[in-house]
C-alpha positions as CSV (number, residue, x, y, z in Angstrom):
1,M,16.0,-95.6,47.2
2,E,13.0,-98.0,47.0
3,Q,12.8,-100.8,49.5
4,P,16.4,-100.6,50.7
5,V,18.2,-103.5,52.2
6,I,19.0,-102.5,55.8
7,V,21.0,-104.5,58.3
8,V,21.8,-103.7,61.9
9,I,25.2,-104.3,63.5
10,I,25.3,-104.6,67.3
11,P,28.6,-105.0,69.1
12,A,28.1,-106.8,72.4
13,F,30.3,-107.6,75.4
14,N,28.6,-109.2,78.4
15,E,25.1,-107.8,77.6
16,E,23.0,-110.9,78.4
17,N,20.4,-108.9,80.3
18,S,19.8,-106.3,77.6
19,V,20.7,-107.5,74.1
20,G,17.4,-109.4,73.7
21,N,15.4,-106.3,74.5
22,V,17.3,-104.3,71.9
23,I,16.7,-106.9,69.2
24,R,13.0,-107.4,69.9
25,E,12.4,-103.7,69.7
26,I,14.0,-103.2,66.3
27,P,11.3,-102.4,63.7
28,K,11.0,-105.8,61.9
29,E,9.4,-104.3,58.8
30,L,12.4,-102.1,58.3
31,V,15.3,-104.4,58.8
32,Q,16.4,-107.5,56.8
33,E,19.0,-108.8,59.3
34,V,20.2,-108.1,62.8
35,I,23.8,-109.0,63.3
36,V,25.1,-109.2,66.9
37,V,28.9,-109.4,67.2
38,N,29.7,-111.3,70.4
39,N,32.9,-109.6,71.5
40,N,34.5,-112.1,73.8
41,S,31.6,-112.2,76.3
42,N,31.8,-114.7,79.1
43,D,28.0,-114.7,79.8
44,Q,24.9,-115.7,77.8
45,T,25.0,-112.8,75.4
46,A,25.3,-115.0,72.3
47,V,22.5,-117.3,73.5
48,Q,20.1,-114.4,74.3
49,A,20.9,-112.7,71.0
50,A,20.2,-115.9,69.0
51,Q,17.0,-116.6,70.9
52,A,15.8,-113.1,70.0
53,G,16.3,-113.8,66.3
54,A,19.7,-112.2,65.5
55,T,22.6,-113.6,63.5
56,V,25.4,-114.1,66.0
57,L,29.1,-113.7,65.0
58,D,32.0,-114.3,67.3
59,E,34.9,-111.8,67.6
60,P,37.1,-113.1,70.4
61,V,39.5,-110.1,70.4
62,Q,37.9,-107.4,72.4
63,G,37.4,-103.9,71.0
64,Y,34.4,-101.9,70.0
65,G,35.8,-101.0,66.6
66,R,37.0,-104.5,66.0
67,A,33.5,-105.9,66.6
68,C,32.1,-103.3,64.1
69,L,34.6,-104.3,61.5
70,R,33.7,-107.9,62.0
71,G,30.1,-107.1,61.3
72,I,30.9,-105.0,58.3
73,A,33.0,-107.8,56.8
74,Y,30.0,-110.2,57.2
75,A,27.6,-107.7,55.7
76,N,29.9,-107.3,52.7
77,N,29.9,-111.0,52.1
78,R,26.1,-111.3,52.1
79,Q,24.6,-112.6,48.9
80,Q,22.5,-109.4,48.9
81,K,24.7,-106.6,50.1
82,P,23.0,-104.0,52.3
83,D,22.1,-100.5,51.1
84,I,22.2,-99.1,54.6
85,V,23.9,-100.2,57.8
86,V,22.7,-99.1,61.3
87,F,25.0,-99.3,64.3
88,L,23.3,-99.8,67.7
89,D,24.6,-100.6,71.2
90,A,23.5,-103.7,73.0
91,D,23.0,-102.1,76.5
92,Y,19.4,-100.8,75.8
93,S,20.3,-97.2,76.3
94,D,19.1,-96.3,72.9
95,Y,15.5,-96.7,71.6
96,P,15.6,-99.1,68.7
97,V,12.1,-97.9,67.5
98,E,13.7,-94.5,66.6
99,M,15.6,-96.3,63.9
100,T,12.9,-95.4,61.4
101,A,13.7,-91.7,61.8
102,L,17.4,-92.4,61.6
103,V,17.3,-94.1,58.2
104,K,14.6,-91.9,56.7
105,P,17.0,-89.2,55.3
106,I,19.2,-91.8,53.7
107,V,16.2,-93.7,52.2
108,E,15.0,-90.4,50.7
109,E,18.6,-90.0,49.3
110,K,19.2,-86.7,51.1
111,V,22.3,-87.7,53.1
112,D,24.9,-90.4,53.4
113,L,25.4,-90.5,57.2
114,V,23.0,-89.9,60.0
115,I,24.2,-89.5,63.6
116,G,21.7,-90.0,66.4
117,S,22.3,-87.1,68.7
118,R,21.7,-87.5,72.4
119,A,22.5,-83.9,72.9
120,L,19.6,-82.8,70.6
121,G,17.2,-85.5,72.0
122,N,15.6,-86.4,75.3
123,R,18.2,-87.7,77.7
124,Q,17.2,-89.4,80.9
125,S,18.9,-88.0,84.0
126,G,21.9,-90.1,84.8
127,S,22.1,-91.7,81.4
128,M,25.4,-90.0,80.6
129,T,28.1,-89.2,83.1
130,P,29.5,-85.7,83.4
131,Q,32.7,-87.0,81.8
132,Q,30.8,-88.3,78.8
133,V,29.0,-84.9,78.3
134,F,32.3,-83.0,78.6
135,G,34.1,-85.4,76.4
136,N,31.5,-85.1,73.7
137,W,31.7,-81.3,73.8
138,L,35.5,-81.3,73.6
139,A,35.6,-83.8,70.7
140,T,32.9,-82.1,68.7
141,T,34.5,-78.7,69.3
142,L,37.9,-80.1,68.0
143,L,36.1,-81.6,65.0
144,R,34.6,-78.2,64.2
145,W,37.9,-76.4,64.6
146,L,40.0,-78.9,62.6
147,Y,37.6,-80.3,60.1
148,G,35.0,-77.6,59.7
149,V,32.1,-79.9,60.5
150,R,29.4,-79.3,63.1
151,Y,28.4,-82.2,65.3
152,T,26.8,-82.2,68.7
153,D,27.5,-85.8,69.6
154,L,29.6,-88.9,69.0
155,G,26.6,-91.1,69.7
156,P,26.9,-94.8,68.8
157,F,23.3,-95.0,67.3
158,R,23.9,-94.1,63.6
159,A,23.0,-95.1,60.1
160,M,25.1,-94.9,56.9
161,R,24.9,-95.9,53.2
162,F,26.9,-99.1,53.0
163,D,28.9,-98.1,49.9
164,K,30.0,-94.9,51.6
165,L,30.9,-96.8,54.7
166,L,33.2,-99.1,52.8
167,A,34.8,-96.1,51.1
168,L,35.8,-94.7,54.5
169,Q,38.2,-97.7,55.0
170,M,37.6,-97.7,58.7
171,Q,40.6,-98.9,60.8
172,D,40.1,-98.2,64.5
173,T,39.6,-101.3,66.6
174,T,38.7,-99.6,69.9
175,Y,37.3,-96.4,71.3
176,G,38.1,-94.2,68.3
177,W,35.6,-95.8,66.0
178,T,32.8,-93.3,66.1
179,V,35.0,-90.2,65.8
180,E,37.0,-91.8,63.0
181,M,33.8,-92.4,61.0
182,Q,32.6,-88.8,61.6
183,L,35.9,-87.1,60.7
184,K,36.5,-89.2,57.6
185,A,33.0,-88.6,56.4
186,A,33.7,-84.8,56.8
187,K,37.0,-85.1,54.9
188,Q,35.4,-87.0,52.1
189,G,32.7,-84.4,51.7
190,L,29.8,-86.7,52.5
191,R,26.3,-85.4,53.2
192,I,25.9,-85.6,56.9
193,M,23.1,-84.8,59.3
194,E,22.1,-85.4,63.0
195,V,18.7,-86.4,64.2
196,P,17.6,-86.2,67.8
197,V,17.4,-89.5,69.7
198,S,16.3,-90.4,73.1
199,Y,18.7,-91.9,75.6
200,R,18.1,-93.8,78.9
201,R,20.2,-95.3,81.7
202,R,21.7,-98.5,80.3
203,I,21.1,-102.0,81.7
204,G,24.1,-103.2,83.6
205,F,27.5,-101.6,84.2
206,S,29.4,-99.6,81.6
207,K,32.8,-101.0,80.8
208,I,34.0,-97.6,79.5
209,S,32.3,-94.7,81.4
210,G,31.8,-96.9,84.5
211,T,35.5,-96.9,85.4
212,V,38.1,-94.2,85.7
213,K,40.5,-96.3,83.5
214,G,37.9,-96.8,80.8
215,T,37.0,-93.2,80.7
216,V,40.6,-92.0,80.5
217,L,41.5,-94.5,77.8
218,A,38.4,-93.7,75.7
219,G,39.1,-90.0,76.0
220,Y,42.7,-90.4,75.1
221,K,41.9,-92.5,72.0
222,I,39.2,-90.2,70.8
223,I,41.5,-87.1,71.0
224,T,44.5,-88.8,69.4
225,T,42.3,-90.1,66.6
226,I,41.0,-86.6,65.9
227,F,44.6,-85.3,65.5
228,K,45.8,-88.5,63.6
229,Y,43.8,-87.7,60.5
230,W,44.2,-83.9,60.5
C-alpha cells in the first residue's frame, strides 16, 4: 500500500479543553484529513477543533457510535476515499503520535484491523478505573470463549482498512461500538492484531466511567452486544 490515504475520525462531546491538543499532535505527514464529529456539545469543542485544523461535522443526537457512523459516512463521500481510517478519542488520554505504529501493519498489508491495547502498553496510574479494567477483562474473555479471538482491550484508539470497515456494516450507536467492530471482524475472518499504546489520565471528566450510571449502561451494552451477534 503505497502512500495510503489516511483519515482520522474523532467523536467529541464537550471536549473544548483537550480536542485541540489531540489534533495538533496527530502526525501531519501521515494523515490527509482529521474529522471531528461534534456530538451535541454545548461548549466550544467545535470552535477549538476548527481552529486546530480539523474538519468539523455536527451530529446533534448523542451517542459514541452514532458520531463514528457520521464520520464514516462523510469519509465515504470524499472525492478521494480513504484507504485507512483511524479512530481516536478527543479527551487526550491517548498519544496521537503513536498513530504511526498503529497504521504501519495495515500499510505493510499484513493486517486489516489494528487495536491499540492499553493493557499491553504503558498505562498511567489512575488513567483507567477499576471498573474499566474489569470490564475489559470480562468482555475480552467472553469474546475469546464465544468467538475464538484473543483481545486484551476494547480500546478506542484503532485503525482499519476502510473497505473492510464498510463491509462490517456497523450499526451500534452508543457504547457497544468498539466491541461490535471487534467481534464482527473476528466473525468475518479479518486479519487482526493489537499493538501496545500508552494511556494517560484524560483532560476533564469522563461522561461514561466517571459516573455510576454511565459505567453500568456501558457495561450492559457491551455485554448484550457480545451475545447479540453470537
